[in-house]
C-alpha positions in Angstrom: 100.5 63.7 59.8 98.4 63.9 62.1 99.0 63.3 65.8 97.9 60.4 67.7 96.3 60.7 71.2 97.8 57.2 72.6 97.5 56.7 76.5 99.9 58.8 77.8 100.6 60.1 82.0 99.1 62.4 83.8 101.0 65.6 83.5 101.5 68.5 82.6 105.8 93.7 85.9 103.1 91.8 88.0 105.7 93.5 90.8 103.8 96.6 88.9 100.5 95.1 89.5 99.7 95.1 93.2 103.6 94.0 94.2 102.4 90.8 94.0 104.2 87.9 92.0 102.2 85.5 90.6 103.4 82.0 91.0 104.7 80.6 93.8 106.5 82.9 95.2 108.4 84.4 91.8 110.6 81.7 90.6 108.8 78.3 90.7 103.5 76.5 86.6 76.2 51.1 60.8 75.1 50.5 60.9 72.8 51.4 63.5 70.5 54.6 62.2 67.3 54.0 64.5 66.4 56.6 66.8 65.0 56.1 70.6 62.8 56.2 73.4 65.0 58.5 75.7 63.0 60.6 77.9 63.8 59.3 81.9 66.1 56.4 80.4 69.2 55.1 82.3 71.9 56.6 81.0 74.2 54.0 82.0 72.0 50.7 80.6 74.1 48.5 79.0 71.4 47.8 76.2 71.9 49.6 73.2 68.3 51.3 72.1 67.1 50.2 68.8 64.8 53.3 68.2 63.1 56.3 69.5 61.7 59.6 68.8 61.5 63.3 69.7 64.6 65.4 70.0 68.0 65.3 72.2 69.8 68.6 73.2 73.7 69.4 72.1 75.8 71.8 74.0 78.6 72.4 71.5 81.8 74.9 70.5 80.7 77.5 67.8 80.8 76.4 64.0 81.6 72.9 65.6 78.9 70.3 63.9 77.6 70.1 60.0 73.8 71.3 59.6 73.6 69.1 56.6 74.7 65.8 59.1 71.9 67.0 61.4 69.4 66.9 59.1 70.3 64.0 57.5 70.2 62.3 61.2 66.8 63.6 61.6 66.0 62.1 57.8 67.1 58.4 58.8 66.3 58.2 62.5 63.0 61.0 63.0 65.1 62.4 66.1 65.6 66.1 66.0 69.3 68.0 67.1 68.8 70.6 69.1 71.9 73.0 69.2 73.4 75.4 71.9 76.9 76.8 72.1 79.6 78.0 74.0 82.8 79.5 73.2 85.5 77.8 76.0 86.2 74.5 77.5 85.7 76.5 80.7 82.5 77.8 80.0 81.0 74.7 79.4 81.9 73.1 82.5 81.4 75.8 84.7 77.3 75.9 83.1 77.4 72.2 83.2 78.9 72.1 87.2 76.1 74.6 88.3 73.6 71.8 87.6 71.2 73.7 85.7 72.2 72.4 82.4 69.7 70.8 80.3 71.7 69.2 77.4 71.8 65.4 76.3 75.4 65.6 75.2 78.2 67.9 75.5 81.4 68.3 73.7 84.4 68.1 76.1 88.1 68.9 75.4 90.4 66.2 76.8 91.8 68.6 79.2 88.3 69.0 81.1 87.2 65.4 80.8 89.3 63.7 83.8 87.3 66.3 86.2 84.0 66.2 84.6 84.1 62.1 85.2 85.3 62.5 88.6 82.9 65.1 89.5 80.1 62.8 88.4 78.8 65.2 85.3 79.3 62.2 82.8 77.2 59.4 82.5 78.9 55.7 81.6 78.2 54.6 78.2 81.1 52.3 77.2 81.1 53.1 73.6 83.0 50.0 72.4 80.2 48.2 73.4 78.0 50.1 71.0 77.0 48.5 66.8 79.6 51.3 65.6 82.0 51.4 68.6 84.6 49.1 66.4 84.7 52.2 63.7 86.9 53.9 66.4 90.8 54.1 65.6 92.1 52.1 67.8 95.0 54.5 68.9 91.9 56.6 70.4 90.3 54.4 73.0 93.0 53.7 75.8 93.5 57.8 76.1 94.8 59.4 79.6 91.7 60.9 80.5 89.4 58.0 80.1 91.0 54.6 79.6 88.6 52.2 77.4 86.3 55.0 76.3 83.8 54.4 79.3 82.3 57.8 79.3 83.4 59.2 76.0 83.1 59.7 72.2 86.0 61.0 70.3 84.8 63.9 67.8 88.0 65.6 66.6 91.6 66.3 66.7 92.1 70.0 66.9 95.4 72.4 66.5 96.3 75.5 68.2 97.9 78.0 65.5 98.1 81.0 63.6 96.5 82.2 60.8 97.8 85.5 58.5 97.0 87.3 55.2 99.7 87.2 53.8 98.8 89.9 51.3 98.6 92.5 54.1 100.9 90.8 56.8 104.3 91.5 55.1 106.5 90.2 57.5 107.2 86.7 57.7 105.5 84.8 60.8 106.7 82.1 61.7 106.2 81.7 66.1 104.2 82.9 68.6 107.1 85.6 69.3 106.6 87.1 65.6 102.7 87.0 66.6 103.3 89.0 69.3 105.6 91.3 67.7 102.9 92.9 66.1 104.0 92.4 62.7 104.3 95.2 60.0 100.4 95.3 58.5 98.3 93.6 61.6 98.4 96.4 64.1 95.2 97.1 65.3 93.1 94.0 63.1 94.5 91.0 65.4 92.1 88.2 66.6 93.0 86.5 69.9 90.8 83.7 70.9 88.8 84.0 74.1 90.0 81.2 75.4 92.1 81.1 78.7 94.2 78.1 78.1 94.9 78.5 74.6 96.1 82.4 75.0 98.2 81.6 78.2 99.8 78.7 76.2 100.9 81.0 73.5 102.0 83.5 75.5 104.1 81.4 77.8 105.9 80.1 74.8 106.2 83.4 73.1 108.9 84.1 76.2 110.6 81.2 76.1 108.4 79.1 79.2 106.3 76.2 78.5 103.0 74.5 79.3 102.2 74.4 82.7 105.5 76.3 83.8 106.0 76.3 87.4 108.5 79.2 86.9 106.7 82.3 88.1 109.3 84.5 86.0 107.5 83.2 82.9 104.3 84.4 84.1 105.6 87.5 84.8 106.8 87.6 81.4 103.7 86.1 79.5 101.6 88.9 81.5 104.0 91.7 80.6 103.7 90.6 76.6 99.8 90.1 76.8 99.3 93.6 78.3 101.7 95.2 76.0 99.5 93.3 72.8 96.4 93.9 74.0 95.8 97.7 72.3 96.6 95.7 69.2 94.2 93.7 69.3 90.5 94.4 67.0 89.0 91.7 69.0 89.4 89.5 71.9 86.4 86.1 70.7 86.1 82.6 69.6 83.1 83.2 67.7 83.0 84.5 64.2 87.3 83.7 63.3 86.6 82.5 59.9 84.2 85.3 59.1 86.8 87.7 60.2 89.9 86.3 58.7 88.3 85.6 55.6 87.1 88.7 54.9 89.8 90.9 56.3 88.2 92.6 59.1 91.6 90.7 61.2 94.5 89.8 58.9 96.4 88.1 61.9 94.3 85.5 64.6 95.3 82.7 66.7 93.2 80.0 64.6 92.0 76.6 64.8 92.8 74.5 62.0 89.5 73.8 60.9 88.2 77.4 61.0 91.5 78.1 59.2 90.9 75.9 56.2 87.1 77.0 56.0 88.4 80.5 56.2 91.1 79.8 53.7 88.3 78.4 50.9 86.9 82.2 50.9 90.5 83.5 50.5 93.6 82.4 49.6 95.5 84.5 50.4 95.6 82.9 54.1 98.3 80.7 55.1 98.3 78.7 58.3 101.7 78.6 61.0 102.4 75.7 63.0 104.6 78.0 65.3 108.3 77.5 65.8 108.5 77.2 69.0 105.2 74.7 69.5 101.7 74.3 69.8 99.0 72.8 71.5 96.6 69.7 70.3 93.8 68.6 72.2 91.1 66.0 71.1 87.7 67.4 71.4 85.1 64.5 72.6 81.3 63.7 72.9 79.8 63.0 76.5 76.4 62.3 77.7 75.5 64.2 81.0 74.4 61.7 83.6 70.9 63.8 84.3 70.3 63.4 80.3 67.0 63.3 80.0 67.4 61.9 76.1 69.8 59.6 77.0 69.0 56.9 74.3 68.8 59.3 71.8 71.8 60.7 72.2 73.3 57.7 72.3 71.9 56.7 68.6 73.0 60.0 67.5 76.4 59.5 68.7 76.8 56.0 67.0 75.4 57.6 64.0 78.5 59.7 64.0 80.8 56.9 64.1 79.4 55.5 60.9 82.2 56.5 58.4 80.0 57.9 55.5 78.4 60.5 58.2 81.9 60.6 59.8 83.0 61.9 56.5 79.8 64.2 55.5 80.6 66.0 59.1 84.5 66.2 59.0 84.2 67.7 55.2 82.4 70.7 56.5 84.5 71.2 60.1 87.4 70.4 58.7 89.0 68.8 61.4 90.3 65.3 61.5 88.0 62.5 62.8 89.0 59.2 64.0 86.9 57.1 62.7 88.1 54.0 60.4 86.9 54.1 56.7 86.6 58.1 56.9 89.3 58.4 54.0 87.6 56.4 51.3 84.4 58.3 52.5 86.3 62.2 52.2 87.7 61.2 48.8 83.9 61.0 47.8 83.1 63.8 48.7 83.9 68.1 47.2 85.9 69.8 49.6 85.4 73.1 48.4 89.2 73.9 48.1 89.9 73.9 52.0 91.2 70.3 52.5 91.6 69.1 56.3 94.7 71.1 57.8 97.4 68.3 59.5 100.9 68.9 60.4 103.6 67.3 58.2 106.0 64.9 60.0 108.5 67.9 61.1 105.7 70.2 62.5 104.4 67.1 64.0 107.4 66.9 66.5 106.7 70.4 67.5 103.1 69.3 68.5 102.2 69.6 72.6 99.1 67.5 74.3 97.2 69.9 75.4 96.5 67.9 79.6 95.2 69.2 83.1 97.7 71.2 84.8 98.0 71.1 88.7 95.4 72.9 90.7 98.2 75.0 91.9 99.3 76.0 88.3 95.7 76.4 87.0 95.0 78.8 89.8 97.8 80.9 88.4 96.7 80.7 84.9 93.2 81.9 86.2 95.0 84.5 88.1 97.1 86.0 85.0 93.5 85.9 82.9 91.8 87.9 85.0 94.7 90.8 85.3 94.7 90.7 81.5 91.1 90.6 80.6 90.6 93.4 83.3 
């Protein structure tokens, strides 16, 4: 059962390191497929563009859009999509905020969306007024970071879990504590995402803490856990996780559910774990940058992706659920390649924790812990 992203309220030893406690003292954290004439256009225009040509530039997570979908879009509209990639939401935000980003569309994880909206980086696009805006599932319209979808278009729902090669790892893995215990057969072959929030949240849960904890002892324990774990890691990277796990270079790895599904299609010994302590889930979204030079082309592309046939073509490759009505019927027409989209059961869904921004004070502690861990 997929977890719905309904509107929510705003949320959620070191003594040996320079003798400083990490946190708060120490105890306190479709139908339209035409292209668009875009260059220099007003990205907040109320009229939806009818046609266009040329190209657009997309800044996206690695391996996060189907190349065949991009080819189909170009065939349908004459507009070419150029893709550049990043490894974490933080990397994307940093680049966008420098003012040097030359992209039209960026992929925005929900927990950084409010920051980009409030700082004026995103164009107001009012997706509900688009030709395919009505195809967005209703639960994804009034979300905590963008009520009414004035600035963002929903893309995918992502779960953070664990991928295990059961042919090599002989000890059962059911929790984050199990993952960090370095189960038998995994030493030196462990993958960890290069993602500050993802990793710190998993470590906090493994030591009995929680996302955005305000207890300094939780951060002390999490850092100690991560420092002890670091020598056992094969690689810290958010890129290449699919091929490494499928090919046996790693046998235990943090994995987003879609990436895992694609690895599973190549190696049937793999199993996915929604950890017992809980797991983070988030929605990724598309947004048009305020300084986009091809804003109309960007709108046409995002509207095109909201067509069920096109959404299904993309979802069947990225292996994440997309909140587009009618997508299920279209997915049934496609070969899933032995890798169906992974979603939690009803029981597993109860353990899901929505990724939301922490307070500024707590975010500072995440930054400090990550720097101490990465070195």
